[in-house]
C-alpha positions in Angstrom: -12.2 7.5 11.5 -13.9 5.7 8.7 -14.4 7.2 5.3 -18.2 7.2 5.7 -18.0 9.0 9.0 -15.6 11.6 7.5 -17.9 12.2 4.5 -20.8 13.1 6.8 -18.8 15.4 9.1 -18.9 19.2 8.7 -15.3 19.3 7.6 -12.9 16.9 5.9 -11.3 14.9 8.7 -7.7 13.6 8.6 -7.0 9.9 8.9 -3.8 10.1 10.9 -2.8 6.5 10.3 -3.0 5.9 6.5 -3.5 2.2 7.1 -6.9 3.0 8.6 -8.2 4.4 5.4 -10.3 2.1 3.2 -11.9 2.7 -0.1 -14.8 0.4 -1.1 -15.3 0.2 -4.8 -17.1 -2.4 -7.0 -17.5 -4.8 -4.0 -13.7 -4.7 -3.4 -11.6 -3.2 -0.7 -8.6 -0.9 -1.3 -6.0 0.8 0.8 -4.9 4.2 -0.6 -1.3 5.1 0.1 0.3 8.5 0.7 2.5 7.8 -2.4 -0.5 7.7 -4.7 -0.5 3.9 -4.9 -3.5 1.8 -4.2 -3.4 -1.7 -2.6 -6.2 -4.0 -3.8 -6.6 -6.1 -0.7 -8.5 -9.1 -2.2 -5.9 -9.5 -4.9 -2.9 -8.4 -2.9 -2.1 -6.2 -5.8 -0.5 -2.7 -5.9 -2.0 -0.4 -8.5 0.0 2.6 -9.7 -0.6 5.1 -12.5 1.4 7.5 -14.4 5.0 7.0 -13.1 6.4 9.0 -16.1 9.8 7.5 -15.6 12.6 9.3 -17.5 10.6 12.5 -17.8 13.5 14.7 -17.1 15.7 12.9 -19.6 13.0 13.4 -22.2 13.2 17.2 -21.5 17.0 17.0 -21.8 16.6 15.5 -25.2 14.8 18.6 -26.3 17.4 21.0 -24.8 15.8 21.6 -21.4 18.5 20.5 -19.0 16.9 19.5 -15.7 18.2 17.3 -12.9 17.7 13.7 -14.1 16.8 12.3 -10.7 13.1 11.7 -11.1 13.3 8.1 -12.2 15.4 7.1 -9.2 13.1 8.9 -6.8 10.0 7.3 -8.3 11.5 3.8 -8.3 12.6 4.3 -4.6 9.0 5.3 -3.8 7.7 2.2 -5.6 10.2 -0.1 -3.9 9.2 1.2 -0.5 5.5 0.6 -1.2 6.2 -2.9 -2.4 8.1 -3.7 0.8 5.5 -2.0 3.0 2.4 -3.7 1.5 4.0 -7.1 0.8 2.0 -7.2 -2.4 2.3 -10.2 -4.7 1.6 -8.3 -7.9 2.1 -4.8 -9.3 0.0 -3.4 -12.1 1.1 -0.1 -13.7 -1.8 1.7 -15.4 0.0 3.2 -18.3 2.3 6.2 -18.9 4.9 4.3 -16.8 7.5 6.0 -19.1 7.3 9.6 -20.3 7.8 8.4 -23.9 8.4 5.1 -25.7 12.1 5.8 -26.2 12.6 6.4 -22.6 13.1 2.7 -21.9 16.4 3.1 -23.6 17.6 6.0 -21.6 17.4 4.4 -18.2 20.7 4.5 -16.2 22.3 1.2 -15.5 21.5 1.6 -11.8 17.8 2.4 -12.4 17.6 -0.5 -14.9 19.0 -2.9 -12.3 16.6 -1.7 -9.7 13.6 -2.1 -12.0 14.8 -5.5 -13.1 15.0 -6.7 -9.5 11.5 -5.4 -8.8 9.9 -6.9 -11.8 11.7 -10.2 -11.3 10.6 -10.6 -7.7 6.8 -10.6 -8.2 4.1 -10.6 -10.9 4.3 -7.4 -12.9 2.0 -6.0 -15.5 2.6 -2.9 -17.6 -0.5 -1.4 -19.3 0.0 0.8 -22.3 -0.4 4.5 -22.0 -0.7 7.3 -24.4 2.9 8.3 -23.7 4.3 4.7 -23.8 2.0 2.6 -26.1 4.7 0.2 -27.3 5.6 -3.0 -25.4 9.1 -3.4 -24.0 11.4 -6.0 -22.6 12.1 -4.6 -19.1 10.5 -7.6 -17.3 6.9 -8.4 -16.6 4.0 -8.5 -19.1 2.9 -5.7 -21.4 -0.9 -5.4 -22.0 -3.2 -2.9 -23.6 -5.9 -3.4 -20.9 -6.6 -5.9 -18.3 -9.8 -7.5 -16.9 -9.2 -8.8 -13.3 -12.0 -9.9 -11.2 -14.8 -7.3 -11.3 -12.5 -4.6 -12.6 -11.5 -3.4 -16.0 -8.0 -1.8 -15.7 -6.9 0.7 -18.3 -5.0 3.9 -18.8 -7.5 6.3 -20.2 -10.9 6.4 -18.5 -13.8 5.7 -20.8 -16.9 7.9 -20.6 -20.0 6.4 -19.1 -22.6 5.5 -21.7 -25.6 7.6 -20.5 -26.4 10.4 -18.0 -28.4 7.7 -16.1 -24.9 6.4 -15.2 -25.4 2.9 -16.5 -22.5 0.6 -16.3 -20.8 0.1 -19.6 -19.8 -3.2 -21.2 -16.5 -3.2 -19.3 -18.0 -2.9 -15.8 -16.2 -1.0 -13.1 -13.1 0.8 -14.4 -9.9 1.8 -12.7 -7.8 4.2 -14.7 -5.1 6.9 -14.6 -4.1 9.4 -17.3 -5.8 12.5 -15.8 -3.6 13.1 -12.7 -6.6 14.0 -10.4 -6.4 16.6 -7.7 -9.0 17.9 -5.3 -9.2 21.7 -4.7 -11.2 22.4 -1.5 -12.4 25.6 0.3 -13.0 25.6 4.0 -13.4 28.7 6.2 -12.3 31.0 3.4 -9.1 29.1 2.7 -8.4 26.9 -0.3 -5.9 24.1 -0.8 -5.3 21.6 -3.7 -3.7 18.2 -3.4 -3.5 15.0 -5.4 -6.5 12.6 -4.8 -8.1 9.3 -5.5 -11.6 9.8 -6.9 -14.5 7.4 -7.8 -18.2 7.5 -8.4 -19.0 3.8 -7.8 -18.4 2.9 -11.4 -15.1 4.5 -12.3 -12.0 5.2 -10.2 -9.2 7.4 -11.3 -5.8 7.2 -9.6 -3.5 10.1 -8.9 -0.2 10.3 -10.8 2.5 8.4 -8.9 5.6 9.8 -10.5 7.6 12.5 -8.5 7.7 14.9 -11.4 4.1 14.8 -12.5 1.5 17.5 -12.3 -2.3 17.3 -11.5 -5.7 18.5 -12.7 -8.7 19.6 -10.7 -11.3 16.9 -10.7 -14.0 19.6 -11.5 -12.1 20.7 -14.6 -13.2 20.1 -18.2 -11.1 16.9 -18.8 -13.2 15.1 -16.2 -16.5 16.1 -17.7 -18.7 13.2 -18.6 -16.5 10.7 -16.8 -17.6 10.9 -13.2 -21.1 11.5 -11.8 -20.5 14.6 -9.6 -23.4 13.7 -7.3 -21.7 10.4 -6.4 -18.1 11.5 -6.0 -16.0 9.8 -3.4 -12.7 11.7 -2.9 -9.6 10.9 -0.8 -7.1 13.7 -0.8 -3.4 13.0 -0.1 -1.8 15.3 2.4 1.8 15.5 3.5 1.5 12.8 6.0 -2.1 11.8 6.2 -5.2 11.1 4.0 -8.3 13.2 4.0 -11.8 12.0 3.0 -13.4 15.0 1.3 -17.2 15.5 1.0 -18.1 16.8 -2.5 -19.6 20.0 -1.1 -16.1 21.3 -0.2 -14.8 21.0 -3.8 -14.2 24.1 -5.8 
């Protein structure tokens, strides 16, 4: 089932094979992954947002003792996506670490895993609000990145006018807001992470295993996306669901 067909169907239809799903945005083709990653086909580039590595160790530093396994689980997820997609480049769209100091709390094992990944292909870290400072963990640290027709950044920048004119950066791909779709069908509601775009801006779901999410109809998204142009791909347990905007609540 193609995305367009699913958008016009009476109910959101599952794509049983995630590799069948395609998101077209800014003249480019993307494959969304169940992990929350996004493969940019033309650039053979894997985009991920909001890994929030070392989140649990950050909590531990403030006296909240939680199992510190989130970093290893997120890196394992990322390694699996790299192997599956065969990408040549990874771009992390900010908040890769839960705090700047978290780069110094990585275990030796996690540091070695990360070093192997960043040394094996082109790697770009974009600054986030949690981790604005550059680091020396491999790859290149940037504030923002223009690549082809896209402007890659951490925090989405509001469109200039209600007429939905393209701003000076062009089409944006961002993270930061941890989008989720809440839908109601047949009297039942469910909420899951999602990819969302309106033709000018795309916001990726949070990739880290210990991250939360925000409803894309909630206040933090106001003014960023044109609601009459929303294109939503919801992430299920083992399949992806194109969701028509009329089902969003």
